[in-house]
C-alpha positions in Angstrom: -32.0 13.7 46.2 -28.1 14.1 46.2 -26.4 16.2 43.5 -24.6 13.7 41.2 -23.5 16.1 38.5 -20.6 17.5 40.6 -19.4 14.0 41.5 -19.5 12.9 37.8 -17.6 16.0 36.8 -14.9 15.3 39.4 -14.6 11.7 38.3 -14.3 12.7 34.6 -11.6 15.3 35.4 -9.6 12.7 37.3 -9.8 10.1 34.6 -7.1 11.5 32.2 -4.5 11.4 35.0 -5.4 7.8 35.8 -4.9 6.8 32.1 -1.5 8.4 31.9 -0.4 6.6 35.1 -2.0 3.3 33.9 0.5 2.7 31.1 2.4 -0.3 32.4 6.1 -0.7 32.0 7.1 -3.7 29.8 7.9 -6.9 31.5 11.7 -7.6 31.9 12.6 -4.0 31.2 16.3 -3.4 31.2 16.6 0.2 29.9 14.9 2.7 27.7 17.1 4.5 25.1 17.0 8.2 24.4 14.9 7.7 21.2 12.3 5.7 23.2 13.5 2.2 22.1 12.8 -0.4 24.8 15.6 -2.8 25.9 14.2 -5.9 27.6 15.7 -9.1 29.0 14.8 -12.4 27.2 13.2 -15.1 29.1 14.9 -18.5 29.0 14.8 -20.1 25.5 12.8 -17.2 24.1 12.8 -17.0 20.3 9.9 -14.7 19.5 8.9 -11.3 20.8 6.3 -11.2 23.6 5.4 -7.5 23.4 1.7 -6.8 23.5 0.3 -5.1 20.4 -3.4 -4.5 21.0 -5.2 -7.7 21.9 -2.4 -9.9 20.4 1.3 -10.2 21.0 3.9 -9.2 18.4 5.4 -12.7 17.9 8.2 -11.4 15.6 11.4 -13.5 15.5 14.4 -12.3 17.6 17.4 -11.9 15.4 21.0 -11.2 16.4 21.6 -7.5 15.8 24.9 -5.8 15.0 23.6 -2.4 13.8 23.5 -0.8 17.3 24.8 2.7 17.9 27.1 4.3 20.4 24.4 4.5 23.1 24.2 0.7 23.2 28.0 0.4 23.4 28.1 2.9 26.3 25.3 1.0 28.2 26.3 -2.6 27.6 30.0 -2.5 26.7 31.9 -3.2 23.5 30.5 -6.0 21.3 27.3 -6.7 23.3 25.0 -9.6 22.5 21.8 -7.8 21.4 18.8 -9.2 19.7 16.1 -7.2 17.9 12.5 -8.1 17.0 12.0 -8.1 13.3 8.5 -6.6 13.5 8.5 -4.1 16.3 12.3 -3.4 16.6 12.4 -3.8 20.4 15.8 -4.8 21.6 16.5 -7.8 23.9 19.5 -8.7 26.1 20.2 -12.4 26.5 18.9 -14.3 29.5 21.5 -14.4 32.3 21.0 -18.1 33.0 21.8 -19.1 29.4 25.3 -19.4 28.0 26.4 -16.6 25.7 26.0 -17.4 21.9 29.0 -15.2 20.9 31.5 -18.0 20.5 32.5 -19.9 17.4 30.0 -22.4 16.0 31.1 -26.0 16.4 30.0 -28.4 13.7 
């Protein structure tokens, strides 16, 4: 009969390394700020956050955000178009295929 205890011990020892490497990068990742905040690219016509939170998604509304710091200005230029999820505070850049919404509103 083969000795399975050493094989089980080796598999258990290798498992923590696999868990650390198994953390997936967020979809549409643009950058990660120094404080760990994620900056993602919006998909076309996206209005709600799609970040997974456990078994569900966040689904917080994306609001235009003007309270960014110097790190955002250095990365994306002066007066960038930045959106932030109202629940999880992940930052989003606009979709490249959509027109910018920084202009004046026309009524």
